[in-house]
N, C-alpha and C positions, 0 to 999 in steps of 0.2 A: 726944575721938575721935582715933584714930591716923592718919587720913588728912586732910591739909590740902589742900583743893581750891583751884584758881585762883579768884580773886575777879572778875577781868575776863575775860569770855568771851562768845562768841556762842552756842556750843553746849555743852550739858551732856554730851552723849555723841556720839561718832563711831564708826561701824563700817565697816571695809572688808569687802567681800563680793563674791561671785560670785552674781548672781541667776539663778534658774531657775524652772521650773514643776513643780508636783506634780500627777500624775494619779491620782485615787483613785476606785475603784468606789463607787457609792452603796450605802447600807444595809448596810455592813460586809461586803460580799461579796469573795471572792478575785478577783484580777486575771484569772486565766485563764478564769474562768467568767462574766465580766461583759460586758455590751454597753452599759452606761450609766456614764459617768464624770464626775467633777467636776474641773475644772482650776483651779489657783490659783497665784499667784506666791509664791515662797518662797525663803528662805535661812536657815541657822541663825543667822547674825549679826543679821539683821533681826528674827528671832524674839525675840532678846534685847532689841533696841532698842525693840520695840513696847510693852513695859511703860512705859517712860519717855515715849514719844511719845503714847500714848493718855492718859496722865495729865498731859500738858501741858508736859513739858520739851522744850527745843529739841534735836532730833536730826538728824544728817546721815549719809547713806550715801555711801561712796566705792566706786564700781563702774565698770563699763563696759557698753556695750550694742552690739547688732548694728544697724547703720544700716538704717533703713527696714523693720525687722522688725515685724510685728504683735505678736509676743511681747514685743518691747521696749516697744511702746506700752502693752501690757497691764501690764507690770511698772512702768513709770513712773506710770501711773494708780493702780496699787495703792499704791505708795509715797506718793503724794500723799494717798490716802484714809486712810493711816495717820499723816498729819500729819508726814511726814518730808521734809526737804530731801534732794536727791541731787546728786552731782557726778560726772561721768565722761564720757569721750569716746564717740562713736559709731564703732564699728569697721566697716569695709567687710566685707560678708559674704564676698566672694570667690567667688561662684557657689554653686550648690546643694550642693557638697561642701566649703564653707568653714565659717565660724564659725556657731555658734548658741548659745542659752542651754541649759543642762543640763536634762535631764528626770529627774524623780524619780518612779518608778512604784511606788505603795505602797498596800496595803490596810490597814485598821485592825485586822483580826483581829476575832474575836468569841468570847467564852467560852473554851472549851478550845483553840480555834484561834488561834495567835499571829499577829501581823502579819508580813507579808513586804515587804521593800523591795528594789527593783531600781534602781540608779543607772545612767543612760545619759549619760555625760559626754563622749562623742566630739565633738571640735570645739568644746569649751566656750570661749566668748569670755572668761570670767573667768580662764583660764590666761594671758592676755596682760596682765593688770594690771601696770602699771609705774609706778614713782615719777616717771618723766619726764613723765607725763601729769597730774601734780598739783603745785600750788605749795605745798609744805609750809611754807615760811616764812609765806605768807599764812594758811594754814589754822590753824597752831598759834601763830604769832607775832602776826599782826594780828587775825584773827578770835577766836582763843582757844578752847580746848577743856578741859573739866574732866577727862573720862575718855575714853580710847580703848579700845575692847574689841577685842582681837585673838583670832582663832581658829586653832587648829592646822589646820583644814580649809583655810584660805586660805594659811597658811604652808607647807603641804605640797603645794599643788595643782600647782605647776610650779616649775622653777628661777627663773623670772621672779617668781612671786608670793612665793617665799621671800625673795628680795631686797627685794621690795616691803614685806613685813611687817617685815623688819629695819630698813629705812630709816624706816618709820613709827615704830617703837619708838625709834629713835635721835632722830628729830625731836621726838617727844613728850617724851622725857627732857630734851632740850636746852631746851625751852620750859616745863617744869614741869607738863606734862599727866600725870595719873596713868594707869598702864597696867594694864589687866585682860587676863589671858591664860587662855583656856580651851583646854587642850591638845588635846582632840578627836582623839585618835590614830585613824588609819585605816590598817590594815595594807597595803591595796592601794596607798595613796599612797607608802608608804615603800619598796616593793620596789626594790632596786638603788640607793637613795639614803640608806641608813641613816646613814652617817658624815656626809654633808652636812647632813641634816635634824637629826641630834642636835646638831651644832654650832650650827645656826641656832636651834633651839628653846632650847638652853642659853643663848645670848646674850639672846634675848627674855625668857626666864624670869628671868635674872639682873638685869634692869632693871625687871621688873614689880613692881607694888605689890599686885596681887591675883592669886592663882593658883588656878585651878579645875581639877579633874580627878578621875577615879575611880582605883581601884587599878591598873587596867591602863594607864591613861594615864601614870602616874608610873613604872611599871615599864618599859614599852616605849619611852617617850620618853627616859628618863634612866637606866634601870637601877637605880632606887631600889627597895629591897625593899618588897614590898606587905605588907598586913596578914597576921598569922599565921593559918594555917588551923587549924580545930579549935576546940574550946570550945563550950559551949552557952549560949544566951541572948543577948538583944540587948545587954545591958550589956557582955558579953565582946567581942562584935563591935565595939561602939563604941570600947572601949578599944584594940582592935587597930588600928582606923582612926586613932585618936589617935596611936599610936606611929608609924604610917606618916607622918602629917602632920608629926610632929616631925622625922623624917628628911628630909622635903622642905624644911622650914624651915632645917635645918642646912646644906643644900646651896644654898639660895637665901635668904640672910638679908636681902636688900633688901626682900622682900615683907613686908607687915604683915597681910595677910588671906589665909587659905587656906581653901578650902571644897570639900566633896564631898557629893554626894547619896547617900542610902541608899534602895534600892528593892528590895522583894521582890514578885515577881509571883505572885499566887495564880491569876489567869487574866487574859485580855486586858482584862477590864472591871473588875477589882478588884485594886488594888495596895496594898501597905503602903509609905508614902512618908515619908521623913525626910531629915535633913541634919546635917552637922557643919561648924562654922566655927571657926577659930582666928583671933582678932583680937588682935594683940599677944601677950600671955601669957594671954589670957582665952578659955576654951572656951565655945562656945554650941552646944547640941545640941537638935535636935528629934527625939525618938524616933519611929520609923515609926508612922504612923497610917493607918487604912484610908481610901482614897479610891476613888470610882467613876470609871471611865475610859471616855470615848467614843473617844478616839484618843490614844495615848501619845506620838506624835511631837511634839516641841517642849516636852515637860514639863521636861526638863533646861535648855533654853534659857530657859524661863519662870522657873525658879529663879534662874538667874544674873541675868536682867533685873530681877527683883524685889529681889535683894540689891543690885545696883548702884543701883537707884532709892532704896533706903533710905540708901545712902552719899551719893548726890547731894543728898538732902533733909536731910542732916546729922542724922539721927536717932541715938538711942543704938544701939550695935552689936547689942544683943539683938534689936532690931526688924528689923535687916537680914535675918537668917536666917528670922525669923518671916514677914516679908513675902515673901521669896523662896520659902519653902515654899508659901505660899498662892498666889502667882502661878504656880508650877509646877503645883500642883493645878488651878488655874483653866484653864491651857492645855490640860489633858487633857480638859476638858469642851467644847472647841471643835472644829469640823470643820476649821478652819484650823490650820496648824502653830503659830500664834502666838495668845497670849491677847489679848483686846480688853477690858480692864477699863473699865467705865463711869466708875468713880471709886474712890478709896481704900476707901470703905466696902464696896464689893463684895468687895474683897480681904480686908479685916479680918473680914468676916462668915464667909468661908471658914475663916480661922484660928480663929475662935471656934466653929466648928461650927454656925453659925446659918444654916440654909437656909430659914427662914420667908419667906413672901411679903412683899415690900415694896410698899406701896400709896401 
């Protein structure tokens, strides 16, 4: 295996994140025509970590909360229900126009009607995340961490969180913790900060061991040429993506694992789902296969979470992407943004295409 993980550790996986809540209409209805909604705690990074936490690995969340907020209490209870430890300060709200947790207002779509997502992040407490509120020497040096998973969402949320992500990456590198970085480019986060964020993202990527992103992520974050357009057939498309990943590897040679998902949307409830992973010099490809989708949000996070779980379990690399493909597919069957695997067998049954009843 190309990734040698720390042997002495308290946590298999740590994720820094800004927690919020998602509000979803029931029965797949659009937001504007609904009067009944489900509310859940959510964040992209804890979506990733849920695969490992539900399957028994020790996971920790680094975040912050709004002091005395009922939403904070809901989030803390949710993280505990997902078997996750958490660490972070309680920030004073500062009155009714002060801090709060982000709101993600999204419907799931149905059939020919695609999902729509509206992010309401005004006053988001996660924008205040700061390295001064965490003892990195204790976390990485004394407690020990095998992998930290960083997201471009956090790295770009504010100037403070950009510095926070950089300091986490530097500390992880210092103490031998492997770094996973999912670029998660968001155009609205980058407006007016392009030079600053490209420099920050480049530094994080240069010390990362695992790099994840789609063609737009690599083009817009780093200016790396995307896959060639044109050509027919999935094999041609996969070859074009391989060439892009080779260009990414040339720019970031420290990383030993590169991955991207492949998704073709037939309709909101039926996708073709695949993935490509380069491990060392070895290609591992899952050609797109049809999956049924209840809610697509969190599928990509599920893919990354499953891949990291395979790495943490010291499996053969071929199984990393297989498990990631299956946990991504599993996530799209849940009404939560995150997959909740009962056990590894549930995941491998999805990979094998076995949906028979288990009694």
